[in-house]
N, C-alpha and C positions, 0 to 999 in steps of 0.2 A: 639598721634601717628599722628599728623595731614600730617605729613612727608610721610607716608604709604601711606594714607587714599589721598594724590596728588600727587603719584610714577609718576615720567619720566624719560625720556629716560637722563635729564638733572641731577636728580637725581641720578642714573644710574653713571650716568659718575663721578658725585661726591664717591661714592662710589669705584669704580674701581679707583678711581687717589689715595685715601684715603690707600687702601691696597699696592700699590704701595711706596706711602707712610712711609707706614710702615715698607716695607721691604729694604726700605733706612737706615730709623732710625735703623731695629735689625742688616742690613750689617755693617752699620759706629761701632756697640760694635765690632763686630766681627773682623772689620780689623785692630781696635787699640788694641783690646787683642792678635790677630796675632802677630802684630809690637812691643805688651810687652812682648810677650814668648809662649803664651799659643799658641802652631803651631796646636792643635787637631781642633781648630776651622776648620780650611781645608779639615780633614778628615771627620769632619759634612757635610761638603756639604758649610757652611757658606757663602762663597767668592765666589760661581759660582753666586749667584743672583740668586739664586732660591727659586720665591715665595713658595712650598712648605715648604722647610726647614726650612719658620720662621713663616705660619700659624700654628695654632691648629684651630679646629673646633670652636671651645667656644669660647677660649678665644679673639681668635682675628675676627672672624667673626659673631657670635652670637650674643654674649655680644654688642663688637660694633655697630655692627646695627640696633641692639634695642635703646642703647642710641642715636646714629643718628636720627635714624625717629623721638625721640622723640626729636628731638632739642637739644641733650646737644652733650658730646665729645665724639665719639667714644675708648673709650680707653676701656682694656688698652691695646687691639691691639696684637701683634706677642709676639716671645721671642727665643732666642737665651740662650747656655748653656753654660758659662764660664768657665773653668777651673782655679780659681785666683791662686791656690796656684802653677798655673807654670807662672804668673808675676812675672814682675822681680822686683818690691818693692812697695811699696803701692800709689805710687803716678798713675805708670801704673793702678792699681785698681781704684784710682776715674777719670784713664781720659777714662775709659774702659766708667765710667757709665755715663762722662759726653760730652762721642761722639754723644750721639743716640739724645740729646736735642740738639745737637748743630746740628747735622745735620737738622732739623725741622727749627731752627733757619733761618740756611742755604736760607733752601726754602723757607719759609717765606719771608726774604730780595728777594730776586729771584723775586715771586711771587707778593711783592708790589712792586717793581723795573719795572714791567712789566703792572701794571695796574695806575700807579702811574702818575697823569693829565702832567707832565713836559716830562715822556718820548713820549708821546702823541701818545701811541698808540689804547689808552682807552679813549674815551668822556664822561663823570661821567654826563654830563648831557644828555647825549641820553636818549630819552624816548626807547627807542625798543635796546639797547646794544647785541653785538652780544653774540652768546652762549658759546663761549671760550673767553667772556670776563667776562662772569660771572661766569664760573669754574671757574678761574684764584681768581675771588675775593673773591667766599665761600672758596677754599683752603685756601686763607694768614690769613680768618679768623681762621681755622681750624688748620692750620699749627704754628699761634703763639698761642693757646688755647693750642698744643699737649706741646712749649717750657714749658710756666707758670707752667703746672697741672705735667707735668715729675719732675720738680726743685723743689717739696713741696716734704721737707725732712724725710718722714714717707716713710717704707718698703712699699710692694715692689717698691717703686718708686724710678726715678733716683738719683732723690734730696738729696735720702737716701744714694744713693750706691756714690756719691760724697764723702760724710763725714764720708760712714763707716768704712773706711780704719786709720781713725785719729783720731776715739772711741776705749775705752777701750774694752775687751772683756766682761767685767760685761755689759756694756752700749750693745755691742750689741747684746747679746743675749740676754736682757728685750725685745729690738727695733724687732729679729726675733720672740719672742712671740706671738707678736703682729697678725704674717701673714697678713690674707688678711685683719681681721677688719681694722686695720688703713685705706686700700682705702674702705673699705665702710664707714667711718665715714668719711671721708673725700667726698664719693659723698651728703651724709646726712646732712654734712656743707653746702655746695656749693645748695643744693634743700631748703636750706631755705632760706629766703628776705632776711636777711642780709650778710650773704655771698656770694650769688649769686654777689650781690649787688658790694662788694670789686672787685671779679673778675673781673668782667663787668669794671668794672675803671680801673683796672688793664689796659685791655687790650685796652681799648678807648685810658689811655692814652698813652700807646702805639703806639696804628696807630695814633692818633693825632700829637704825636712827630715826625713820620717820614711823615705828611703833605696828610697821605690819607684822603679823606672824605669818609664821610657817602656814599657817593652814589656808591661809587667802594668794600664796604669792606662790611657794615651790611645788603643794598639794594640787594645787589648781593648774599650773604646768603644767607636771607630770602626768595628772588628769586629761587635759585637753590635745595633749601630745602623745605618752602613751598610754590612754584606756588606764593607767594608775594611778591610785592618792600617794605611793609612795617613792 
């Protein structure tokens, strides 16, 4: 609970930005569903980008804030209810699920561009970087985590939603019987030393492949959430 103990305006800014990020994620789901044939999302208010249309007090605020405060990934986040029976075909069903992680990936790339040394907006060696730069760097890490986590093919994550339309009815039924159990199993695995090591290695490999240094990603993330750059 170190992040809670060191609650700062910067940490609060991360929370606010994360909430808006969740809204963009859910809006992407709804928009693609609308394009795919489910016009009910418009009547539900999902296309108005109304924060309260996407947010659930427990799954969108309480649980994510607790996970984020402990230094983890603030999931599960928001939710939109898609009537998949109205979608034109199974490919649209997969596209609806893909839209959320794709929006996070685009946000990640945008943030990575802004804090990249070649852009020149942020000096990675600055001992006292501006707060906006720290915020962008921290959100860069969180957006990437959101992409990687959501693409795990286990319900109720989007990764499963992407492949679900192509599974047999029996396999879909077996998967849905897990309910939220699969999500808790993932958290349990990721809380282990080996599971976290694998996840962090993938994160590092992705960040380094774009030429992003430690100073503008992990350093800013640690500073924003824990008040320390180490």
